[in-house]
N, C-alpha and C positions, 0 to 999 in steps of 0.2 A: 504494499500500500504506499501511496505517496502522501506525505503529510506536510502541510504548510503551517507554520506557527507565526502569528502576528501579535506582537506585544507593543505596548505604548501607554502613555499617560491618559488620564481622563480627557474627554473632548477632542481626541485626535481623529475621530471619525472612523475608528476601527470597525465598528459593527456595520455601518452602512457601506463602507468600502469593501470590507470582507464579504459581505452578502453579494454585492454586485460582481466581485471578482470570482467568487465560487460559482455563481450561476453561469458565468462565461466559460469557466473551466470544466463545468460539470462535476464539481466536487461538492461533498456534503459540508455545509457551513455549520459550525458549532460556536455559538456565542457563550463562552464560559462566564462572562460577566452577568448574563441573565440568570445563570444558576445561583450565583452568590446573591444576587438581588432577591431571588425567590426565597432563599433562606432568611435573608434580612426581613422580607415582608412577612414571612411566617412568624418571626419573633415579634415584629411590631403588632401583628394581629393579636398576639397573646398579651399585649400590654408591656412587653419587655423593651428595654433600651439597649442600644448596641453594646453598652458597657456591662450588661448583665451576663457575663461570660458563662458562668456555671449553669445558669438557667437556660441559656441558649444551647449549651452542650446537652443538657438533660432533654431538651425539646427535640433534638435531631431524630430519635427513633420514631417520632410521631409525624415527621414530615416526609411526604411522598413527593419528591421533586422529579418531574419527567419532562422530556423535550420531545415534541412531536412535530411532524411536518404536515400541515393542513393546506391543501391546494398549493403546494410548493412553497409555503411560508412557514418559517419556524415559529412555533407557539410553545409557551412554557406553562406547565400546569403544576399547581400546588394542591395536593390532596384532591385531585380530580377537577379542580377549578382552573379555568383559563385565566391566568394573571398577567398575560403578556403586556397589557396596558398599565396595570397597577405598578409593576416593578420599575417603570420609567419615571415615577413621581420623584421630585427632588429629595424628599425626606427618606425615601427608600435608597436612592443613590448614595446619600451620605452614610446611612446605616450600613450599606453593603461594604463600604471601604473598611469600616471597623470590624464587621463580622468576618470578612474574608481573611483577617489576620489571625483568627482563632485556629490553631492547628487541627482541632477535631473537626471543624467545618471543612477544611481543605481535604482531610482524609475522607470525610463523608462523600465528597463530590469527585475525588480523584479517580476512583475506579470507573465511574460513569464516563468521564472524559477519555480515559485511556481505552476503554472498550470500543468507543466510537472510532477512535483512531486506528485501532487494530483491524477493524472490520470494513473500513471505508477509506477512500481517498478523501481526506478532510482538509478544510481550511479552518483553523481554530484560532480565535483571538482572545486576548485577556491581558493579564499583567505578568504572568510567569510561565507562559506556554513554552517558549523556547529554552528557558532555564530550568524548569522543573517538570512540567507535565509531559512535554514531548521533546526531551533533550536530544533525540536522534532524528528530529524532523529534517527532511531533505532540504527544505528552504525555511529560513528564519528571517523575519523582517521586523525591525523596530520602527514603528510608525510614530512620528511626532510632528509638532509644530510649536511655534512660540506660545506661551501662556495667553497672550493677548489675542492671538488669532484663534486659538482653541476656545477661548471665552466668547469671542464674537460669534463663532459658529453655533455654540451651545445656546447663546442668547437668542439667536435667530430662530432656533427651534422652540424655545420656551416662552418668548415674550407675549405671544397672543393669548396663551391659555393660563399662564401663571402670574402675570402682572409683575414679573421680576425685573430688576434693573441689571444692566450690564456690569456695574460695579459689584453687585451681589454675586453674580455668576463668576466673575473673575476671582473674588475673594474665596468663594467656595471651591473653585478649581485649584487655587494655590494651596488651600488646606488639604485637599485630597492628594495633591502631588507630594506634599510633605509626608502625609501619612503613608502613602503607598511606597515611597522610597525609603522610609525609615522604620517600617515595621520589622519585627524580629523574624517573622516567618515569610520566606519567599518574597523579599522586597522587590519592587519594580526596578529592573536594570536591563541593559542591553546585553544579550548573549554575545560572547566573544566572536562567534561565527555568524552573527546576524548582519543583514544588510541594513544600514541606517537610511531611512527615507524621510526626509524633512519636507513636509507638505505645505509649509507656510505660504509659499508662492505658487502652489500648484492648484489646478482646478480638480474637481472630483473625478472627472473622466481621465485626466492625466495620471492621477494616482492609481486608479483602477488599471489603466493600461500598463503602467510601470510594473505592477504586481503580476499581471498576466504575462508580460514579457519575461520577467525573472523566472516565473514558474515554468514556462515553456522551455527556457534555456536549461533548466535543471532536469525537467521531465523527459527531454528528448534523449 
């Protein structure tokens, strides 16, 4: 199986770019961030905060997290409920960054991620795919952009439905960057053999095409 690992900070556009590239390549797209968001949502639904580590660990056996493809689109389910939209809420995004640093949560989701990669040609994105989850991936990409550009893109996505300001988005993104790069377990970093792709001055289509070109070079 041919595996592509894409890592990068929050707001780098990993999910939308990876989804488009995987469709063009005919690969299975696995959004690992969605899995961590789902666990975070499960904790929030129980009235827990991201800092309630022991209670979240105790909750894991009661969480059934699954990923299905409905009409060609990835949907995420929590205990049988489609939560694909709920996990994109800002409060869930923030909670997911903290929850994902809990070793037991990572172990809980690790086998699911690896089994997908063993059984399919996959394009998987997240924070530690190339460094931890798929260290033997044939192609690793570290996708990034300046904090200001990532905040601008995220703000364009959220401004109409959340009434949030650009400054708030940038502040939240900087907090997440710090948290992701300084956590004790699997911190965000570029794998030594990853291709650095800075998308600050690139269009969406240009980034997708760059990934497809890299994949075809390695896959041929």
